[in-house]
PASEBA-1860 file (N, C-alpha, C; in nm, 3 decimals):
! residues 66
1> MMADNTNE> 14.971/-10.082/-12.653/14.907/-10.003/-12.550/14.872/-9.863/-12.599 ~ 14.956/-9.805/-12.682/14.927/-9.671/-12.729/14.802/-9.668/-12.815 ~ 14.779/-9.774/-12.891/14.660/-9.781/-12.976/14.533/-9.783/-12.890 ~ 14.539/-9.854/-12.778/14.423/-9.858/-12.688/14.392/-9.719/-12.634 ~ 14.495/-9.644/-12.596/14.476/-9.510/-12.543/14.417/-9.418/-12.650 ~ 14.465/-9.430/-12.772/14.414/-9.350/-12.882/14.269/-9.384/-12.909 ~ 14.238/-9.511/-12.909/14.099/-9.554/-12.932/14.008/-9.505/-12.821 ~ 14.057/-9.508/-12.698/13.976/-9.458/-12.586/13.947/-9.309/-12.602
9> RRLEAFLF> 14.048/-9.231/-12.642/14.028/-9.087/-12.661/13.930/-9.061/-12.775 ~ 13.942/-9.139/-12.881/13.849/-9.124/-12.993/13.707/-9.157/-12.950 ~ 13.693/-9.264/-12.873/13.561/-9.304/-12.824/13.503/-9.196/-12.734 ~ 13.584/-9.143/-12.644/13.537/-9.036/-12.555/13.494/-8.913/-12.635 ~ 13.571/-8.877/-12.736/13.536/-8.762/-12.820/13.406/-8.789/-12.895 ~ 13.392/-8.909/-12.947/13.272/-8.947/-13.019/13.150/-8.942/-12.928 ~ 13.162/-8.995/-12.808/13.052/-8.995/-12.712/13.017/-8.853/-12.669 ~ 13.117/-8.768/-12.656/13.093/-8.628/-12.622/13.011/-8.561/-12.731
17> IINVKMVE> 13.048/-8.582/-12.856/12.975/-8.523/-12.968/12.832/-8.573/-12.972 ~ 12.814/-8.702/-12.950/12.679/-8.759/-12.947/12.596/-8.694/-12.836 ~ 12.656/-8.677/-12.721/12.585/-8.615/-12.608/12.545/-8.472/-12.641 ~ 12.636/-8.395/-12.701/12.605/-8.257/-12.737/12.490/-8.253/-12.837 ~ 12.495/-8.339/-12.938/12.390/-8.342/-13.039/12.256/-8.384/-12.979 ~ 12.260/-8.476/-12.884/12.137/-8.521/-12.819/12.073/-8.407/-12.740 ~ 12.155/-8.331/-12.669/12.105/-8.216/-12.593/12.045/-8.113/-12.688 ~ 12.112/-8.086/-12.800/12.059/-7.992/-12.899/11.925/-8.039/-12.953
25> AMKAIAKM> 11.914/-8.167/-12.980/11.788/-8.222/-13.032/11.677/-8.210/-12.929 ~ 11.709/-8.236/-12.803/11.608/-8.226/-12.698/11.561/-8.081/-12.681 ~ 11.652/-7.986/-12.693/11.614/-7.845/-12.684/11.524/-7.806/-12.802 ~ 11.557/-7.855/-12.920/11.476/-7.825/-13.038/11.335/-7.883/-13.024 ~ 11.325/-8.003/-12.969/11.195/-8.066/-12.949/11.114/-7.986/-12.846 ~ 11.180/-7.940/-12.740/11.110/-7.860/-12.639/11.058/-7.730/-12.699 ~ 11.138/-7.666/-12.785/11.093/-7.543/-12.851/10.974/-7.573/-12.942 ~ 10.981/-7.685/-13.013/10.874/-7.722/-13.104/10.745/-7.745/-13.025
33> DAGTDLID> 10.756/-7.814/-12.912/10.637/-7.837/-12.829/10.579/-7.706/-12.778 ~ 10.665/-7.612/-12.742/10.616/-7.482/-12.694/10.543/-7.409/-12.807 ~ 10.596/-7.420/-12.927/10.531/-7.355/-13.041/10.397/-7.416/-13.073 ~ 10.390/-7.548/-13.069/10.263/-7.613/-13.100/10.161/-7.591/-12.988 ~ 10.208/-7.581/-12.865/10.117/-7.549/-12.755/10.056/-7.411/-12.774 ~ 10.137/-7.316/-12.817/10.087/-7.181/-12.842/9.978/-7.185/-12.950 ~ 10.003/-7.261/-13.055/9.904/-7.271/-13.163/9.775/-7.334/-13.110 ~ 9.787/-7.446/-13.039/9.670/-7.518/-12.990/9.591/-7.440/-12.886
41> EHLVPSST> 9.661/-7.373/-12.797/9.595/-7.310/-12.682/9.546/-7.168/-12.709 ~ 9.609/-7.098/-12.805/9.573/-6.957/-12.823/9.527/-6.924/-12.965 ~ 9.603/-6.966/-13.063/9.574/-6.921/-13.200/9.451/-6.989/-13.259 ~ 9.443/-7.122/-13.247/9.328/-7.193/-13.305/9.198/-7.152/-13.236 ~ 9.193/-7.149/-13.103/9.066/-7.108/-13.039/9.024/-6.965/-13.072 ~ 9.120/-6.878/-13.100/9.084/-6.739/-13.128/9.062/-6.713/-13.277 ~ 9.082/-6.813/-13.361/9.062/-6.791/-13.504/8.912/-6.774/-13.532 ~ 8.883/-6.684/-13.623/8.743/-6.649/-13.649/8.691/-6.704/-13.781
49> TGESTVFY> 8.780/-6.749/-13.866/8.736/-6.804/-13.995/8.797/-6.942/-14.015 ~ 8.735/-7.017/-14.103/8.790/-7.148/-14.136/8.927/-7.136/-14.199 ~ 8.946/-7.030/-14.276/9.076/-7.009/-14.342/9.187/-6.989/-14.240 ~ 9.160/-6.911/-14.136/9.264/-6.888/-14.036/9.291/-7.014/-13.955 ~ 9.188/-7.092/-13.927/9.207/-7.217/-13.855/9.295/-7.312/-13.935 ~ 9.267/-7.325/-14.064/9.349/-7.410/-14.150/9.492/-7.359/-14.154 ~ 9.510/-7.227/-14.160/9.643/-7.168/-14.161/9.720/-7.208/-14.036 ~ 9.657/-7.201/-13.919/9.726/-7.236/-13.794/9.758/-7.385/-13.787
57> YKMKGDYY> 9.668/-7.469/-13.835/9.698/-7.612/-13.837/9.812/-7.644/-13.935 ~ 9.817/-7.571/-14.046/9.927/-7.590/-14.141/10.058/-7.546/-14.075 ~ 10.054/-7.436/-14.001/10.173/-7.389/-13.931/10.221/-7.494/-13.832 ~ 10.127/-7.556/-13.761/10.162/-7.661/-13.667/10.226/-7.779/-13.739 ~ 10.172/-7.817/-13.854/10.231/-7.924/-13.933/10.370/-7.890/-13.980 ~ 10.395/-7.764/-14.011/10.528/-7.722/-14.054/10.631/-7.736/-13.942 ~ 10.589/-7.717/-13.818/10.680/-7.738/-13.705/10.729/-7.884/-13.703 ~ 10.639/-7.978/-13.727/10.675/-8.119/-13.722/10.749/-8.165/-13.847
65> HI> 10.740/-8.087/-13.954/10.805/-8.123/-14.080/10.956/-8.105/-14.074 ~ 11.002/-8.018/-13.986/11.144/-7.988/-13.975/11.215/-8.109/-13.932
END
């Protein structure tokens, strides 16, 4: 019986860690989306040269590379 209790506590701790990591990942994805929205909605339309447009698209690609 003691082994079952220990296994349950380990499982609960493991599930807690997974939940924390999942929340962190979701927050990171939300930040990434906000950053790419800024690039798409403001920086690319206001770019005046092809070089700056490419720079902003490269920046957007770097967000997804992480």
